[in-house]
GUNULO-945209 format. One line per 3 residues: number of its first residue (from 1); their letters; for each residue x, y, z of C-alpha. Coordinates in Angstrom, 2 decimals. Each point is the difference from the previous one (the first is absolute). Layout:
BEGIN
NUM> a> X Y Z  ... .
REM end
This chain:
BEGIN
1> mnq> 0.00 0.00 0.00  1.35 3.39 -0.89  0.11 2.99 2.33 .
4> kgl> -2.86 1.89 -1.75  -2.35 -2.97 0.45  0.82 -0.26 3.68 .
7> igk> -0.53 3.73 0.57  -3.30 -0.19 -1.86  -1.21 -2.86 2.21 .
10> ifv> 1.05 1.90 3.13  -2.02 3.03 -1.14  -3.04 -2.20 -0.71 .
13> vig> 0.21 -1.57 3.47  0.41 3.42 1.63  -2.94 1.29 -2.03 .
16> iii> -2.19 -2.91 1.11  0.97 0.55 3.64  -0.81 3.72 -0.26 .
19> lli> -3.34 -0.81 -1.66  -0.89 -2.45 2.78  0.88 2.57 2.66 .
22> lii> -2.18 2.59 -1.75  -2.93 -2.43 -0.23  0.28 -0.95 3.68 .
25> gai> 0.26 3.69 0.92  -3.09 0.83 -2.06  -2.01 -2.80 1.63 .
28> tay> 1.08 1.15 3.45  -0.87 3.63 -0.76  -3.39 -1.10 -1.34 .
31> qvn> -0.72 -1.96 3.20  1.03 2.88 2.27  -2.05 2.46 -2.05 .
34> gli> -3.02 -2.32 0.18  0.35 -0.28 3.78  0.26 3.77 0.41 .
37> ktv> -3.07 0.62 -2.16  -1.99 -2.69 1.82  0.92 1.39 3.42 .
40> qae> -0.89 3.54 -1.06  -3.35 -0.97 -1.52  -1.03 -2.34 2.79 .
43> tks> 1.07 2.45 2.71  -2.32 2.59 -1.53  -2.75 -2.61 -0.17 .
46> iqs> 0.53 -0.98 3.65  -0.10 3.62 1.11  -3.16 0.66 -2.00 .
49> nvn> -1.71 -3.10 1.40  1.02 0.85 3.57  -1.38 3.53 -0.44 .
52> dfq> -3.22 -1.38 -1.48  -0.33 -2.50 2.83  0.52 2.67 2.63 .
55> ask> -2.59 2.24 -1.65  -2.68 -2.59 -0.77  0.84 -3.02 2.21 .
58> ncs> -0.49 -2.09 -3.16  1.51 -3.35 0.96  0.45 -1.06 -3.64 .
61> rit> 3.02 2.33 -0.06  1.91 -2.44 2.20  0.03 -2.56 -2.79 .
64> nie> 1.34 2.64 -2.39  2.74 0.91 2.47  0.93 -3.67 0.46 .
67> dsi> 0.14 -0.45 -3.77  2.36 2.97 -0.33  2.22 -1.31 2.79 .
70> nki> 0.12 -3.41 -1.68  0.89 1.55 -3.37  2.92 1.83 1.58 .
73> kdk> 1.15 -3.14 1.86  -0.25 -2.15 -3.14  1.91 2.50 -2.13 .
76> aes> 2.70 0.45 2.67  0.42 -3.75 0.47  0.22 -0.49 -3.75 .
79> tck> 2.55 2.78 -0.35  2.09 -1.36 2.88  0.36 -3.31 -1.82 .
82> npi> 2.48 1.80 -2.27  3.39 -0.63 1.65  1.39 3.32 -1.23 .
85> iri> -2.81 1.89 1.72  0.28 -2.11 3.15  3.75 0.68 0.27 .
88> aae> -0.39 3.70 -0.82  -2.76 0.40 2.60  2.29 -1.49 2.63 .
91> kid> 2.99 2.16 -0.94  -1.64 3.41 -0.57  -0.67 1.73 3.32 .
94> kip> -2.51 2.49 -1.47  -2.51 -2.77 -0.75  -2.42 0.07 2.96 .
97> ykc> -0.67 -3.73 0.01  1.74 -3.16 -1.04  -1.49 -2.98 -1.80 .
100> ddl> 0.27 -2.07 3.18  -2.22 2.60 1.75  -2.98 -0.63 -2.31 .
103> pti> -1.80 -2.53 2.23  0.28 2.34 3.00  -1.19 2.98 -2.01 .
106> gna> -2.90 -2.01 -1.42  -1.04 -1.15 3.47  0.17 3.57 1.31 .
109> aen> -2.22 1.18 -2.86  -2.51 -2.76 0.70  0.05 0.76 3.72 .
112> slq> -0.65 3.69 -0.66  -3.31 -1.02 -1.59  -1.14 -1.85 3.10 .
115> pfk> -1.79 2.99 1.61  -1.98 0.53 -3.22  -0.86 -3.69 -0.15 .
118> nfc> -1.08 0.04 3.64  -2.23 2.98 -0.68  -1.65 -1.84 -2.87 .
121> gln> -0.28 -3.26 1.91  2.50 -1.80 -2.21  1.84 -2.47 2.18 .
124> vtq> 3.07 -1.38 -1.65  2.31 -2.42 1.77  3.67 0.31 -0.70 .
REM end
């Protein structure tokens, strides 16, 4: 094999590696963006439903709040399955929670609904 052929193969391999890194980066960015959008939308929905519940005492709002909490939990758990995101979340101090904190955060969110459920007579065992 001549030197030009070897250099060409090296460039092809480097190009493939760079392409793979870009694809993985794009997938990761897409997942993070999806999580951020879900959290923003569902947080607004939760706030709206809490306000509506407080104003009208309409117990059907509790189901809507639970659905929003579950959407956030599902999206966060799905996103945390990406090892790049899991490692980054552990290493970056500015991130307020880590992937390992999700069960605790989910339980706290569910527990915060308990007074509303009690008011409406919804008894849920945990």
